[in-house]
C-alpha positions as CSV (number, residue, x, y, z in Angstrom):
1,M,108.5,118.3,92.0
2,G,108.1,119.1,88.4
3,D,107.1,117.0,85.6
4,N,109.8,114.2,84.1
5,K,110.3,114.4,80.1
6,A,112.0,112.1,77.6
7,T,111.9,112.1,74.3
8,V,111.8,109.1,72.5
9,I,112.6,108.9,68.5
10,W,112.8,105.8,66.4
11,Q,112.4,106.6,62.4
12,R,111.8,103.6,59.6
13,A,114.1,104.9,57.0
14,E,114.6,102.0,54.3
15,Q,114.0,98.8,55.4
16,P,110.6,97.0,55.0
17,F,108.2,97.4,57.9
18,A,105.3,94.6,57.1
19,D,107.5,91.8,57.3
20,G,108.6,92.4,61.2
21,K,112.2,92.8,60.1
22,Y,112.7,96.6,61.1
23,S,115.2,97.8,63.3
24,R,114.5,98.3,66.7
25,A,116.8,100.5,67.6
26,H,115.8,104.1,68.7
27,I,116.8,107.5,70.7
28,W,116.3,108.2,74.2
29,R,116.6,112.0,74.6
30,F,116.4,114.0,77.8
31,D,116.7,117.5,79.1
32,G,120.1,118.7,78.8
33,G,120.6,117.4,75.2
34,V,121.9,114.0,76.2
35,E,120.8,111.3,73.6
36,V,121.0,107.5,74.5
37,P,120.9,105.1,71.6
38,A,118.1,102.1,72.0
39,S,117.2,98.9,71.2
40,S,115.1,96.1,71.9
41,S,117.0,93.7,73.9
42,P,118.9,90.9,71.6
43,A,116.9,88.6,73.9
44,V,113.5,89.9,73.0
45,V,114.6,90.3,69.1
46,P,117.0,88.7,67.7
47,K,120.0,90.7,66.0
48,P,120.2,92.5,63.4
49,M,117.0,93.6,64.3
50,S,118.1,94.4,67.8
51,I,121.0,96.2,69.1
52,E,123.5,94.6,71.7
53,A,125.3,97.6,72.3
54,A,122.4,100.0,73.0
55,V,120.4,100.5,75.9
56,D,117.1,98.1,76.3
57,P,113.8,99.3,78.5
58,E,114.2,96.6,81.1
59,E,118.2,97.4,81.4
60,A,116.6,100.9,82.1
61,F,114.4,100.2,84.3
62,V,116.5,98.5,86.3
63,A,119.5,101.2,86.3
64,S,116.9,103.3,87.0
65,L,115.2,101.6,90.5
66,S,119.5,101.2,91.4
67,S,120.3,105.0,90.5
68,C,117.3,105.9,93.1
69,H,117.9,103.6,95.4
70,M,121.7,104.7,95.8
71,L,121.0,108.5,95.4
72,T,118.8,107.8,98.4
73,F,121.2,106.0,100.2
74,L,124.2,108.7,99.4
75,W,121.5,111.1,100.7
76,L,120.8,109.4,103.7
77,A,124.5,109.2,104.9
78,Q,125.5,112.4,104.3
79,K,122.8,113.3,106.8
80,R,123.9,111.3,109.3
81,G,127.6,112.2,108.9
82,Y,129.2,109.5,106.9
83,I,131.4,109.7,104.2
84,V,130.9,107.3,101.5
85,D,134.0,107.4,99.1
86,R,132.7,104.7,96.3
87,Y,129.3,102.9,95.3
88,Q,128.6,100.3,92.6
89,D,125.9,98.2,92.1
90,D,125.8,95.2,90.0
91,A,122.2,95.1,90.1
92,V,120.0,91.8,88.1
93,G,116.7,92.4,86.7
94,V,115.1,88.9,86.3
95,L,112.1,88.4,83.3
96,A,109.9,85.7,84.3
97,K,106.1,85.6,83.7
98,N,103.9,87.6,86.8
99,A,100.8,86.6,88.3
100,E,99.0,87.1,84.7
101,G,100.8,85.2,83.4
102,R,102.6,87.7,81.4
103,Q,106.3,88.8,80.6
104,S,107.4,91.0,83.5
105,V,110.8,92.1,85.5
106,A,109.3,90.3,88.5
107,L,112.3,90.6,90.3
108,V,115.2,92.9,90.6
109,T,118.3,92.8,93.2
110,L,120.5,95.6,93.7
111,R,123.5,94.4,95.1
112,P,125.5,97.7,95.8
113,R,129.6,97.9,97.8
114,I,129.8,100.5,99.4
115,A,132.9,102.2,101.0
116,F,133.1,104.3,103.3
117,S,136.2,106.6,104.9
118,G,136.2,108.9,108.0
119,S,136.3,108.4,111.5
120,K,132.8,107.8,111.8
121,R,131.3,104.3,110.0
122,P,128.3,102.6,109.9
123,S,127.4,99.7,111.9
124,A,125.9,96.5,110.2
125,S,122.8,97.7,111.7
126,E,122.9,101.1,111.0
127,F,124.0,100.2,107.5
128,E,120.8,98.2,106.9
129,T,118.6,100.5,108.0
130,M,119.8,103.4,105.5
131,H,119.0,100.5,102.7
132,H,115.7,99.8,103.9
133,E,114.8,103.9,104.2
134,A,117.0,103.9,100.7
135,H,114.3,101.6,99.3
136,E,111.1,103.4,101.1
137,Q,112.2,107.0,100.1
138,C,113.1,105.9,96.2
139,F,110.3,107.2,94.2
140,I,111.1,104.8,91.8
141,A,111.3,101.7,94.0
142,Q,107.4,103.3,95.4
143,S,106.0,103.3,91.9
144,V,106.6,99.7,90.6
145,K,105.2,96.3,91.3
146,T,108.4,94.3,90.7
147,E,109.7,92.6,94.1
148,V,112.9,95.0,94.4
149,R,115.7,93.2,96.7
150,C,118.7,95.0,98.3
151,D,122.3,92.2,99.0
152,A,124.2,95.2,100.1
153,V,127.8,94.9,101.1
154,L,129.4,97.2,103.4
155,E,133.4,97.4,102.6
């Protein structure tokens, strides 16, 4: 399968550091040259040290679970002969204390809404089965101990 790499770059610049009021803004760089502005969440580190418009690690975690589930679901649907026209997931991650009393992304709920076209459409049972299989085969979901739920809507 190969290695998956990301480069994370933060630089202090002119701001003080010892007082803790340094910027948490940084860059995520991926292969192919894509750069994503990143920061801590303003819910964790207040503005202006956090940048609300940037992606925070918790959001990225939720997005990676959602994206992995979607890509696996699309593959499963295609293999079964279904045509998917649209897939939108308004996924939510909840921060809470885990069993050890530490803050964690304790729950991620995926809420995909999927529209199909063509003469062959999945039944509600097949739709549910594909989501179960997508979860079981998603590399990211199988790599974490966070509970991941999927409340899918067949359109």
